[in-house]
C-alpha positions in Angstrom: 362.8 -41.2 198.5 363.8 -39.4 195.1 365.0 -35.8 195.1 362.7 -33.2 193.9 364.1 -31.8 190.6 365.7 -28.1 191.1 363.3 -25.6 189.2 366.2 -24.2 187.3 366.9 -28.3 186.2 363.4 -28.2 185.0 363.2 -24.6 183.1 366.4 -25.6 181.4 364.9 -28.6 180.1 361.9 -26.9 178.8 364.3 -24.5 177.5 366.3 -27.1 175.5 362.9 -28.9 174.2 361.3 -25.5 172.8 364.7 -24.7 171.2 365.0 -27.9 169.8 361.1 -28.0 168.1 362.2 -24.7 167.0 365.7 -25.9 165.2 363.5 -29.2 163.9 361.0 -26.8 162.2 363.6 -25.2 160.1 365.6 -28.3 159.2 365.3 -32.2 159.5 365.7 -34.4 162.4 369.8 -34.5 162.5 369.8 -32.5 165.4 372.8 -33.7 167.9 372.5 -32.9 171.7 376.1 -30.8 171.5 374.3 -28.9 168.8 371.3 -28.0 170.6 373.2 -27.1 173.7 375.5 -24.6 171.8 372.3 -23.2 170.1 370.6 -22.4 173.5 373.6 -21.5 174.9 373.7 -24.0 177.5 376.6 -25.9 178.4 376.8 -29.2 176.8 377.3 -31.1 179.9 373.8 -29.6 180.7 371.9 -30.8 177.7 373.4 -34.5 178.3 372.3 -34.4 181.7 368.8 -34.3 180.1 369.2 -36.2 176.9 372.4 -38.5 177.5 371.7 -39.4 173.8 370.3 -38.3 170.5 367.3 -41.4 171.2 366.5 -39.5 174.4 366.1 -36.1 172.8 364.0 -37.3 170.0 361.9 -39.4 172.5 361.5 -36.2 175.1 360.1 -34.1 172.1 358.1 -37.1 171.1 356.4 -37.1 174.6 356.3 -33.4 174.7 354.3 -33.1 171.5 352.0 -35.8 172.5 351.0 -34.1 175.4 350.3 -31.1 173.9 348.2 -32.9 171.3 346.0 -34.8 173.6 345.8 -31.4 176.0 344.5 -29.7 172.7 342.1 -32.3 171.8 341.0 -32.5 175.6 340.0 -28.8 175.2 337.7 -29.3 172.2 333.9 -29.2 172.7 332.4 -32.1 172.2 331.1 -33.5 168.9 327.7 -32.9 168.1 327.3 -35.1 164.8 
């Protein structure tokens, strides 16, 4: 049986993702996992534990954005056209 992810680990991941969105809003997608860790004050190991590569970071951002978009669309009132 897989272990449940610790609450602080979930919070760290969410903070890293939010910080990555903020950084990407200011510039292009050339954001390294190491740079993200340094920007947030997290250890580099913590960031790499969640995102072992740049591709993993970008994928997590894509998945998070997609979840937010689909949740927003689900909250829209039905069309009356």
